[in-house]
Structure formats: C-alpha cells, structure tokens
py3Dmol code that shows the C-alpha trace and the ligand (Angstrom):
import py3Dmol

protein = """\
ATOM      1  CA  SER A   1     168.163 267.193 119.309  1.00  0.00           C
ATOM      2  CA  ALA A   2     165.371 264.713 118.737  1.00  0.00           C
ATOM      3  CA  GLY A   3     166.181 261.253 117.474  1.00  0.00           C
ATOM      4  CA  LEU A   4     166.982 257.673 118.252  1.00  0.00           C
ATOM      5  CA  TYR A   5     170.649 257.552 119.326  1.00  0.00           C
ATOM      6  CA  LEU A   6     172.144 254.065 118.978  1.00  0.00           C
ATOM      7  CA  VAL A   7     174.920 254.120 121.522  1.00  0.00           C
ATOM      8  CA  ALA A   8     177.791 251.613 121.475  1.00  0.00           C
ATOM      9  CA  THR A   9     179.043 250.583 124.905  1.00  0.00           C
ATOM     10  CA  PRO A  10     182.187 248.709 126.042  1.00  0.00           C
ATOM     11  CA  ILE A  11     182.670 244.976 125.378  1.00  0.00           C
ATOM     12  CA  GLY A  12     184.801 244.546 128.500  1.00  0.00           C
ATOM     13  CA  THR A  13     186.790 247.536 129.643  1.00  0.00           C
ATOM     14  CA  ALA A  14     184.458 250.225 130.963  1.00  0.00           C
ATOM     15  CA  ARG A  15     186.691 253.047 129.740  1.00  0.00           C
ATOM     16  CA  ASP A  16     186.188 251.943 126.124  1.00  0.00           C
ATOM     17  CA  ILE A  17     183.294 254.324 125.764  1.00  0.00           C
ATOM     18  CA  THR A  18     183.466 257.391 123.566  1.00  0.00           C
ATOM     19  CA  LEU A  19     183.214 260.931 124.893  1.00  0.00           C
ATOM     20  CA  ARG A  20     180.264 261.482 122.584  1.00  0.00           C
ATOM     21  CA  ALA A  21     178.497 258.401 123.976  1.00  0.00           C
ATOM     22  CA  LEU A  22     178.894 259.883 127.477  1.00  0.00           C
ATOM     23  CA  ASP A  23     177.518 263.234 126.253  1.00  0.00           C
ATOM     24  CA  VAL A  24     174.520 261.520 124.677  1.00  0.00           C
ATOM     25  CA  LEU A  25     173.854 259.437 127.813  1.00  0.00           C
ATOM     26  CA  ALA A  26     174.137 262.571 129.971  1.00  0.00           C
ATOM     27  CA  THR A  27     171.703 264.622 127.902  1.00  0.00           C
ATOM     28  CA  ALA A  28     169.161 262.216 126.349  1.00  0.00           C
ATOM     29  CA  HIS A  29     165.629 262.710 127.614  1.00  0.00           C
ATOM     30  CA  VAL A  30     164.964 258.978 127.735  1.00  0.00           C
ATOM     31  CA  ILE A  31     167.392 256.101 128.182  1.00  0.00           C
ATOM     32  CA  ALA A  32     166.318 252.767 126.720  1.00  0.00           C
ATOM     33  CA  SER A  33     168.325 249.644 127.206  1.00  0.00           C
ATOM     34  CA  GLU A  34     168.384 245.890 126.637  1.00  0.00           C
ATOM     35  CA  ASP A  35     169.607 245.401 130.187  1.00  0.00           C
ATOM     36  CA  THR A  36     168.786 248.253 132.533  1.00  0.00           C
ATOM     37  CA  ARG A  37     171.015 246.939 135.316  1.00  0.00           C
ATOM     38  CA  THR A  38     174.172 246.896 133.149  1.00  0.00           C
ATOM     39  CA  SER A  39     173.345 250.324 131.742  1.00  0.00           C
ATOM     40  CA  ARG A  40     172.750 251.824 135.160  1.00  0.00           C
ATOM     41  CA  LYS A  41     176.105 250.409 136.294  1.00  0.00           C
ATOM     42  CA  LEU A  42     177.904 251.821 133.247  1.00  0.00           C
ATOM     43  CA  MET A  43     176.393 255.252 133.834  1.00  0.00           C
ATOM     44  CA  ASP A  44     177.388 255.050 137.516  1.00  0.00           C
ATOM     45  CA  ILE A  45     180.990 254.199 136.627  1.00  0.00           C
ATOM     46  CA  HIS A  46     181.143 257.284 134.420  1.00  0.00           C
ATOM     47  CA  GLY A  47     179.387 259.537 136.907  1.00  0.00           C
ATOM     48  CA  ILE A  48     176.281 260.106 134.809  1.00  0.00           C
ATOM     49  CA  PRO A  49     173.190 260.472 136.989  1.00  0.00           C
ATOM     50  CA  LEU A  50     169.922 259.157 135.623  1.00  0.00           C
ATOM     51  CA  GLY A  51     168.066 261.805 137.598  1.00  0.00           C
ATOM     52  CA  ASP A  52     164.350 261.696 136.966  1.00  0.00           C
ATOM     53  CA  ARG A  53     164.751 260.508 133.368  1.00  0.00           C
ATOM     54  CA  PRO A  54     162.958 257.297 132.446  1.00  0.00           C
ATOM     55  CA  LEU A  55     165.077 254.157 132.001  1.00  0.00           C
ATOM     56  CA  VAL A  56     163.068 251.855 129.745  1.00  0.00           C
ATOM     57  CA  ALA A  57     163.816 248.169 129.189  1.00  0.00           C
ATOM     58  CA  TYR A  58     163.630 247.391 125.474  1.00  0.00           C
ATOM     59  CA  HIS A  59     164.562 244.461 123.276  1.00  0.00           C
ATOM     60  CA  ASP A  60     163.143 243.513 119.903  1.00  0.00           C
ATOM     61  CA  HIS A  61     160.656 241.091 121.486  1.00  0.00           C
ATOM     62  CA  SER A  62     159.233 243.870 123.623  1.00  0.00           C
ATOM     63  CA  THR A  63     155.627 244.671 122.926  1.00  0.00           C
ATOM     64  CA  ASP A  64     154.632 247.115 120.234  1.00  0.00           C
ATOM     65  CA  ALA A  65     153.417 249.361 123.022  1.00  0.00           C
ATOM     66  CA  VAL A  66     156.977 249.820 124.368  1.00  0.00           C
ATOM     67  CA  ARG A  67     158.320 250.501 120.874  1.00  0.00           C
ATOM     68  CA  GLN A  68     155.496 252.956 120.165  1.00  0.00           C
ATOM     69  CA  ARG A  69     156.161 254.745 123.431  1.00  0.00           C
ATOM     70  CA  LEU A  70     159.820 255.301 122.479  1.00  0.00           C
ATOM     71  CA  LEU A  71     158.893 256.402 118.960  1.00  0.00           C
ATOM     72  CA  SER A  72     156.314 258.846 120.252  1.00  0.00           C
ATOM     73  CA  GLU A  73     158.919 260.401 122.570  1.00  0.00           C
ATOM     74  CA  ILE A  74     161.105 261.041 119.503  1.00  0.00           C
ATOM     75  CA  ALA A  75     158.156 262.337 117.490  1.00  0.00           C
ATOM     76  CA  ALA A  76     157.481 264.753 120.377  1.00  0.00           C
ATOM     77  CA  GLY A  77     160.983 266.200 119.959  1.00  0.00           C
ATOM     78  CA  ARG A  78     162.915 264.192 122.516  1.00  0.00           C
ATOM     79  CA  ALA A  79     166.260 262.397 122.320  1.00  0.00           C
ATOM     80  CA  VAL A  80     166.100 258.670 123.099  1.00  0.00           C
ATOM     81  CA  ALA A  81     169.409 256.878 123.699  1.00  0.00           C
ATOM     82  CA  TYR A  82     169.361 253.130 123.164  1.00  0.00           C
ATOM     83  CA  MET A  83     172.108 250.731 124.266  1.00  0.00           C
ATOM     84  CA  SER A  84     172.306 246.964 124.233  1.00  0.00           C
ATOM     85  CA  GLU A  85     173.997 244.967 126.962  1.00  0.00           C
ATOM     86  CA  ALA A  86     177.459 245.387 125.412  1.00  0.00           C
ATOM     87  CA  GLY A  87     179.061 246.584 122.198  1.00  0.00           C
ATOM     88  CA  THR A  88     177.105 248.011 119.302  1.00  0.00           C
ATOM     89  CA  PRO A  89     173.321 247.670 119.375  1.00  0.00           C
ATOM     90  CA  LEU A  90     171.787 245.788 116.400  1.00  0.00           C
ATOM     91  CA  ILE A  91     174.991 243.738 115.933  1.00  0.00           C
ATOM     92  CA  ALA A  92     173.853 240.296 117.156  1.00  0.00           C
ATOM     93  CA  ASP A  93     171.893 242.347 119.653  1.00  0.00           C
ATOM     94  CA  PRO A  94     168.472 244.011 119.802  1.00  0.00           C
ATOM     95  CA  GLY A  95     167.669 247.380 118.296  1.00  0.00           C
ATOM     96  CA  PHE A  96     166.954 246.555 114.670  1.00  0.00           C
ATOM     97  CA  ALA A  97     163.153 246.538 114.951  1.00  0.00           C
ATOM     98  CA  LEU A  98     163.249 249.838 116.825  1.00  0.00           C
ATOM     99  CA  ALA A  99     165.684 251.500 114.398  1.00  0.00           C
ATOM    100  CA  ARG A 100     163.702 250.303 111.405  1.00  0.00           C
ATOM    101  CA  ALA A 101     160.413 251.468 112.860  1.00  0.00           C
ATOM    102  CA  ALA A 102     161.963 254.894 113.543  1.00  0.00           C
ATOM    103  CA  ALA A 103     163.306 255.096 109.980  1.00  0.00           C
ATOM    104  CA  GLU A 104     159.908 254.091 108.581  1.00  0.00           C
ATOM    105  CA  GLU A 105     158.329 256.933 110.513  1.00  0.00           C
ATOM    106  CA  ASP A 106     160.975 259.320 109.151  1.00  0.00           C
ATOM    107  CA  LEU A 107     162.338 259.955 112.623  1.00  0.00           C
ATOM    108  CA  PRO A 108     166.071 260.698 112.883  1.00  0.00           C
ATOM    109  CA  VAL A 109     168.229 257.615 113.581  1.00  0.00           C
ATOM    110  CA  ILE A 110     171.690 258.577 114.801  1.00  0.00           C
ATOM    111  CA  SER A 111     174.723 256.340 115.243  1.00  0.00           C
ATOM    112  CA  VAL A 112     177.021 256.850 118.223  1.00  0.00           C
ATOM    113  CA  PRO A 113     179.662 254.340 117.159  1.00  0.00           C
ATOM    114  CA  GLY A 114     182.169 252.587 119.395  1.00  0.00           C
ATOM    115  CA  PRO A 115     183.187 249.092 120.461  1.00  0.00           C
ATOM    116  CA  SER A 116     182.053 245.960 118.689  1.00  0.00           C
ATOM    117  CA  ALA A 117     183.555 242.501 119.083  1.00  0.00           C
ATOM    118  CA  VAL A 118     183.512 241.936 115.285  1.00  0.00           C
ATOM    119  CA  LEU A 119     185.969 244.734 114.596  1.00  0.00           C
ATOM    120  CA  ALA A 120     188.032 244.170 117.735  1.00  0.00           C
ATOM    121  CA  ALA A 121     188.531 240.515 116.707  1.00  0.00           C
ATOM    122  CA  LEU A 122     189.430 241.395 113.119  1.00  0.00           C
ATOM    123  CA  THR A 123     192.090 243.823 114.298  1.00  0.00           C
ATOM    124  CA  VAL A 124     193.920 241.236 116.432  1.00  0.00           C
ATOM    125  CA  GLY A 125     193.107 237.972 114.615  1.00  0.00           C
ATOM    126  CA  GLY A 126     195.890 238.104 112.046  1.00  0.00           C
ATOM    127  CA  LEU A 127     193.601 237.151 109.149  1.00  0.00           C
ATOM    128  CA  PRO A 128     192.882 239.385 106.141  1.00  0.00           C
ATOM    129  CA  THR A 129     190.590 242.320 106.878  1.00  0.00           C
ATOM    130  CA  ASP A 130     190.062 243.606 103.322  1.00  0.00           C
ATOM    131  CA  ARG A 131     186.812 241.680 103.060  1.00  0.00           C
ATOM    132  CA  PHE A 132     184.897 239.919 105.793  1.00  0.00           C
ATOM    133  CA  PHE A 133     181.519 238.315 106.286  1.00  0.00           C
ATOM    134  CA  PHE A 134     179.814 238.612 109.640  1.00  0.00           C
ATOM    135  CA  ALA A 135     177.973 235.332 110.194  1.00  0.00           C
ATOM    136  CA  GLY A 136     176.847 236.024 113.774  1.00  0.00           C
ATOM    137  CA  PHE A 137     175.870 232.968 115.818  1.00  0.00           C
ATOM    138  CA  LEU A 138     175.653 229.595 114.058  1.00  0.00           C
ATOM    139  CA  PRO A 139     172.563 227.425 114.591  1.00  0.00           C
ATOM    140  CA  ASN A 140     172.445 225.181 117.660  1.00  0.00           C
ATOM    141  CA  THR A 141     171.978 221.758 116.116  1.00  0.00           C
ATOM    142  CA  LYS A 142     174.825 219.906 114.460  1.00  0.00           C
ATOM    143  CA  THR A 143     172.990 219.324 111.162  1.00  0.00           C
ATOM    144  CA  ALA A 144     171.933 222.947 110.799  1.00  0.00           C
ATOM    145  CA  ARG A 145     175.414 224.131 111.802  1.00  0.00           C
ATOM    146  CA  HIS A 146     177.074 221.910 109.231  1.00  0.00           C
ATOM    147  CA  ALA A 147     174.680 223.146 106.511  1.00  0.00           C
ATOM    148  CA  ALA A 148     175.341 226.791 107.445  1.00  0.00           C
ATOM    149  CA  LEU A 149     179.127 226.274 107.410  1.00  0.00           C
ATOM    150  CA  THR A 150     178.980 224.531 104.021  1.00  0.00           C
ATOM    151  CA  GLU A 151     177.002 227.433 102.616  1.00  0.00           C
ATOM    152  CA  LEU A 152     179.528 229.966 103.970  1.00  0.00           C
ATOM    153  CA  SER A 153     182.578 227.960 102.888  1.00  0.00           C
ATOM    154  CA  PRO A 154     183.205 229.475  99.408  1.00  0.00           C
ATOM    155  CA  ILE A 155     182.860 233.115 100.489  1.00  0.00           C
ATOM    156  CA  PRO A 156     186.091 234.876  99.457  1.00  0.00           C
ATOM    157  CA  GLY A 157     186.573 236.804 102.685  1.00  0.00           C
ATOM    158  CA  THR A 158     187.286 236.258 106.383  1.00  0.00           C
ATOM    159  CA  LEU A 159     184.285 234.696 108.145  1.00  0.00           C
ATOM    160  CA  VAL A 160     183.415 236.137 111.553  1.00  0.00           C
ATOM    161  CA  PHE A 161     181.382 234.111 114.060  1.00  0.00           C
ATOM    162  CA  TYR A 162     180.149 234.868 117.545  1.00  0.00           C
ATOM    163  CA  GLU A 163     180.150 231.733 119.666  1.00  0.00           C
ATOM    164  CA  SER A 164     179.338 230.677 123.193  1.00  0.00           C
ATOM    165  CA  PRO A 165     182.249 229.173 125.133  1.00  0.00           C
ATOM    166  CA  LYS A 166     180.243 225.991 125.768  1.00  0.00           C
ATOM    167  CA  ARG A 167     179.743 225.357 122.066  1.00  0.00           C
ATOM    168  CA  LEU A 168     183.238 226.339 120.938  1.00  0.00           C
ATOM    169  CA  ASN A 169     184.635 222.805 120.695  1.00  0.00           C
ATOM    170  CA  ASP A 170     181.652 221.486 118.719  1.00  0.00           C
ATOM    171  CA  MET A 171     181.760 224.484 116.433  1.00  0.00           C
ATOM    172  CA  LEU A 172     185.488 224.069 115.738  1.00  0.00           C
ATOM    173  CA  THR A 173     185.043 220.367 114.983  1.00  0.00           C
ATOM    174  CA  ASP A 174     182.158 221.063 112.607  1.00  0.00           C
ATOM    175  CA  ALA A 175     184.099 223.880 110.944  1.00  0.00           C
ATOM    176  CA  ARG A 176     187.089 221.592 110.414  1.00  0.00           C
ATOM    177  CA  ASP A 177     184.835 218.914 108.915  1.00  0.00           C
ATOM    178  CA  ALA A 178     182.907 221.328 106.666  1.00  0.00           C
ATOM    179  CA  LEU A 179     185.716 223.678 105.613  1.00  0.00           C
ATOM    180  CA  GLY A 180     188.825 221.518 105.754  1.00  0.00           C
ATOM    181  CA  ALA A 181     191.506 220.849 108.366  1.00  0.00           C
ATOM    182  CA  ASP A 182     193.990 223.293 106.778  1.00  0.00           C
ATOM    183  CA  ARG A 183     191.830 226.400 106.828  1.00  0.00           C
ATOM    184  CA  GLN A 184     193.469 229.092 108.913  1.00  0.00           C
ATOM    185  CA  ALA A 185     191.466 230.463 111.812  1.00  0.00           C
ATOM    186  CA  ALA A 186     191.744 232.522 114.977  1.00  0.00           C
ATOM    187  CA  ILE A 187     189.944 232.358 118.289  1.00  0.00           C
ATOM    188  CA  CYS A 188     189.712 235.757 119.975  1.00  0.00           C
ATOM    189  CA  ARG A 189     188.646 235.440 123.582  1.00  0.00           C
ATOM    190  CA  GLU A 190     187.809 237.974 126.297  1.00  0.00           C
ATOM    191  CA  LEU A 191     188.783 240.966 124.152  1.00  0.00           C
ATOM    192  CA  THR A 192     189.669 244.108 126.143  1.00  0.00           C
ATOM    193  CA  LYS A 193     189.444 242.088 129.382  1.00  0.00           C
ATOM    194  CA  LYS A 194     191.994 240.726 131.824  1.00  0.00           C
ATOM    195  CA  PHE A 195     192.286 237.289 130.234  1.00  0.00           C
ATOM    196  CA  GLU A 196     192.330 238.454 126.614  1.00  0.00           C
ATOM    197  CA  GLU A 197     193.729 235.739 124.387  1.00  0.00           C
ATOM    198  CA  VAL A 198     194.175 235.134 120.657  1.00  0.00           C
ATOM    199  CA  ALA A 199     194.870 231.607 119.416  1.00  0.00           C
ATOM    200  CA  ARG A 200     195.824 231.290 115.745  1.00  0.00           C
ATOM    201  CA  GLY A 201     196.354 228.249 113.554  1.00  0.00           C
ATOM    202  CA  SER A 202     194.659 225.799 111.219  1.00  0.00           C
ATOM    203  CA  LEU A 203     191.223 224.513 112.207  1.00  0.00           C
ATOM    204  CA  ASP A 204     192.869 221.183 112.937  1.00  0.00           C
ATOM    205  CA  ASP A 205     195.446 222.828 115.269  1.00  0.00           C
ATOM    206  CA  LEU A 206     192.722 224.739 117.071  1.00  0.00           C
ATOM    207  CA  VAL A 207     190.461 221.688 117.517  1.00  0.00           C
ATOM    208  CA  ARG A 208     193.419 219.943 119.203  1.00  0.00           C
ATOM    209  CA  GLN A 209     194.462 222.985 121.230  1.00  0.00           C
ATOM    210  CA  PHE A 210     190.990 223.470 122.671  1.00  0.00           C
ATOM    211  CA  ALA A 211     189.945 219.791 122.954  1.00  0.00           C
ATOM    212  CA  ASP A 212     190.735 219.418 126.643  1.00  0.00           C
ATOM    213  CA  ARG A 213     190.177 222.999 127.743  1.00  0.00           C
ATOM    214  CA  SER A 214     187.017 224.181 129.384  1.00  0.00           C
ATOM    215  CA  VAL A 215     186.679 227.542 127.731  1.00  0.00           C
ATOM    216  CA  LYS A 216     185.229 230.450 129.647  1.00  0.00           C
ATOM    217  CA  GLY A 217     184.278 233.977 128.717  1.00  0.00           C
ATOM    218  CA  GLU A 218     183.333 235.454 125.364  1.00  0.00           C
ATOM    219  CA  VAL A 219     184.647 234.292 122.029  1.00  0.00           C
ATOM    220  CA  VAL A 220     184.826 235.402 118.414  1.00  0.00           C
ATOM    221  CA  VAL A 221     185.958 232.844 115.827  1.00  0.00           C
ATOM    222  CA  LEU A 222     187.548 234.048 112.596  1.00  0.00           C
ATOM    223  CA  ILE A 223     188.019 231.699 109.652  1.00  0.00           C
ATOM    224  CA  ASP A 224     190.101 232.495 106.595  1.00  0.00           C
ATOM    225  CA  ARG A 225     188.742 232.397 103.035  1.00  0.00           C
ATOM    226  CA  PRO A 226     189.418 229.212 101.081  1.00  0.00           C
ATOM    227  CA  ARG A 227     192.956 229.101  99.777  1.00  0.00           C
ATOM    228  CA  HIS A 228     193.214 230.294  96.139  1.00  0.00           C
ATOM    229  CA  ALA A 229     189.948 232.172  96.460  1.00  0.00           C
ATOM    230  CA  ALA A 230     190.373 235.106  94.118  1.00  0.00           C
ATOM    231  CA  ALA A 231     189.896 238.451  95.825  1.00  0.00           C
ATOM    232  CA  ASP A 232     187.600 239.907  93.233  1.00  0.00           C
ATOM    233  CA  PRO A 233     185.160 238.677  90.525  1.00  0.00           C
ATOM    234  CA  ALA A 234     186.958 240.915  87.993  1.00  0.00           C
ATOM    235  CA  GLU A 235     190.185 239.055  88.819  1.00  0.00           C
ATOM    236  CA  ILE A 236     188.474 235.722  88.244  1.00  0.00           C
ATOM    237  CA  GLU A 237     187.242 236.905  84.853  1.00  0.00           C
ATOM    238  CA  ALA A 238     190.668 238.255  83.877  1.00  0.00           C
ATOM    239  CA  ALA A 239     192.290 234.972  84.943  1.00  0.00           C
ATOM    240  CA  LEU A 240     189.758 233.007  82.859  1.00  0.00           C
ATOM    241  CA  LYS A 241     190.342 235.220  79.803  1.00  0.00           C
ATOM    242  CA  ASP A 242     194.099 234.722  80.153  1.00  0.00           C
ATOM    243  CA  ALA A 243     193.642 230.972  80.438  1.00  0.00           C
ATOM    244  CA  MET A 244     191.461 230.942  77.318  1.00  0.00           C
ATOM    245  CA  LYS A 245     194.063 232.895  75.316  1.00  0.00           C
ATOM    246  CA  THR A 246     196.729 230.378  76.268  1.00  0.00           C
ATOM    247  CA  LEU A 247     194.411 227.516  75.363  1.00  0.00           C
ATOM    248  CA  ARG A 248     193.709 228.959  71.923  1.00  0.00           C
ATOM    249  CA  VAL A 249     197.391 229.476  71.217  1.00  0.00           C
ATOM    250  CA  LYS A 250     198.111 225.906  72.262  1.00  0.00           C
ATOM    251  CA  ASP A 251     195.179 224.546  70.213  1.00  0.00           C
ATOM    252  CA  ALA A 252     196.342 226.530  67.196  1.00  0.00           C
ATOM    253  CA  ALA A 253     199.859 225.216  67.592  1.00  0.00           C
ATOM    254  CA  THR A 254     198.698 221.626  67.601  1.00  0.00           C
ATOM    255  CA  LEU A 255     196.549 222.098  64.507  1.00  0.00           C
TER     256      LEU A 255
END
"""
ligand_1 = """\
27
SAM
N 176.598 243.794 120.216
C 177.823 243.106 120.534
C 178.941 243.616 119.629
O 178.797 244.686 119.035
O 179.972 242.971 119.532
C 177.653 241.600 120.442
C 176.596 241.027 121.331
S 176.423 239.279 121.227
C 174.948 238.987 122.113
C 177.627 238.647 122.336
C 178.755 237.921 121.617
O 179.708 238.868 121.146
C 179.541 236.973 122.501
O 178.931 235.699 122.555
C 180.879 236.912 121.788
O 180.813 236.040 120.677
C 181.008 238.355 121.284
N 181.739 239.189 122.251
C 181.232 240.203 122.992
N 182.189 240.726 123.785
C 183.323 240.037 123.535
C 184.652 240.099 124.046
N 184.994 240.979 124.976
N 185.570 239.227 123.555
C 185.225 238.316 122.625
N 183.992 238.209 122.113
C 183.048 239.056 122.563
"""
view = py3Dmol.view(width=600, height=400)
view.addModel(protein, "pdb")
view.setStyle({"model": 0}, {"cartoon": {"style": "trace"}})
view.addModel(ligand_1, "xyz")
view.setStyle({"model": 1}, {"stick": {}})
view.zoomTo()
view.show()
C-alpha cells in the first residue's frame, strides 16, 4: 500500500537482506536510492527485476523538485521504496529530509528494518550495550574533533563513532588525549565481510596497535563510558543520599 518504505540493505554480505525488504523492492511502484548503481546491483543479485519502474536518485541535497516528485507519488497512492548506499537509511546516511517531509504531509512512513553498522558493532564489540550514544562521524579538524570528544566524554554509555580508515589513527590519538589512555574501546572493521576484525583494548593499546598499520575498509569505533560512571541518575541520587546520611552520623558523633 501507499507510503514511503525506508529499506535497510546489507553492510557487506549481500544475503543480509530481509525477506520483507525483498518483497518491498519487488512490489514498490517507485524505487528511490542514494546510489542507483549499488541498488541496481543488489536487486540483480536477488533476482528482482526493475522492469519499467522508475529508479530515482535521491539524497538529502537533491532539489526540492525531486523530493516533491517522490511525495506526490505517495500522495497518489503509490509505494516508494527508499534505500541508501548501505545499511539503514537516515543513519549517517540520507533520507531524513524525505522522511520528515512525508511525515509533515501526513503520508505513511514505513520502516523495513535490517542491517546497520551501529548495532552490528555493538553486538561484537564487547562493551556494554545497555546504553549507547551514537555520535556518527566526528568533525574533520583536530580542534573541532577534540572539542566534540570532550563534550561526549562524560556520557554514561558506550559511545559509537563511524570513522573513515584514513582518519582512524588521528581519531584514536585524539580520543586517547581527550578521554584518557585507560578508557576501554573497540575497533570493529569490515563487519559481515571477508576481513572482519574486532580489536579490543584501552585507547592507549589501540593507538599503539594501529600506529603502523595502513587501515583499509570500513570502521566503527566504540568507546566505553568513563569508569565509575553511574548507570542511572536515580542511582547517583541514592548514592549521594547514602553519603549524606553517613556524613551526618559522623558529624553527630564528633559533636
Ligand atoms: N547507513 C549505514 C548504517 O546503517 O550503518 C551507515 C552509512 S555511513 C555513510 C558509512 C559508515 O558506516 C562507514 O564509514 C563505517 O563507519 C560504517 N560502516 C558501514 N558498513 C560497515 C561495515 N561493514 N563494517 C564496519 N563499519 C561499517
């Protein structure tokens, strides 16, 4: 039925696509994609013919005219499937402006969930998964990166970063300097692909391990919460109350 279907696609292994995603790609009236070549290839691999359906290139910097065209297809009762180049659209990928515009026009927005490097990395990284903060890509310049890391430092949850292989060493060095050499971290590389690798250790260990490697492929960096960070604001309050009780007893005893 009519709507904007946000379709997650594999982050490496082509068979990591859901059966529902294949159904949606086979039946949508219009296919829209960040990268039409990759999408065509994925559909080919899974034996889904495009037929005479339009394949529209769309990213959030596309003109309003392209966005309006897709929205008017939905308003006219058609199903539009949107995929980004890999993984889940909108997650460090285009699709947000389109999804928001559809929601604002009260058009149905439908999730077809599947792979995303954030969740894949959390599952193999070996760091706590109860709470995490997705920080996406850090800024390019050293000063801005350091400021961003310092701001993220006290968050009581696992930090998740997307990073380019070229910048990995600089990012690790800045993270060590901003967050401390002992912070635990994990580098999750080439997930679901042939050279999948997870390196775990302190930021200091990882800076050393990667110093003389020329890293290739795709990387997610996970960084642990600060040590002693309480899991929950209620716990912090309870701990403070306890501490105050003890203080009062001690004060009373000395009086
Ligand atoms: N939308 C995608 C998702 O849901 O994960 C993310 C797109 S973002 C432009 C690309 C970044 O995701 C890469 O630079 C890398 O940090 C991460 N990534 C994507 N695929 C990956 C993989 N197979 N292994 C490790 N990281 C990956």
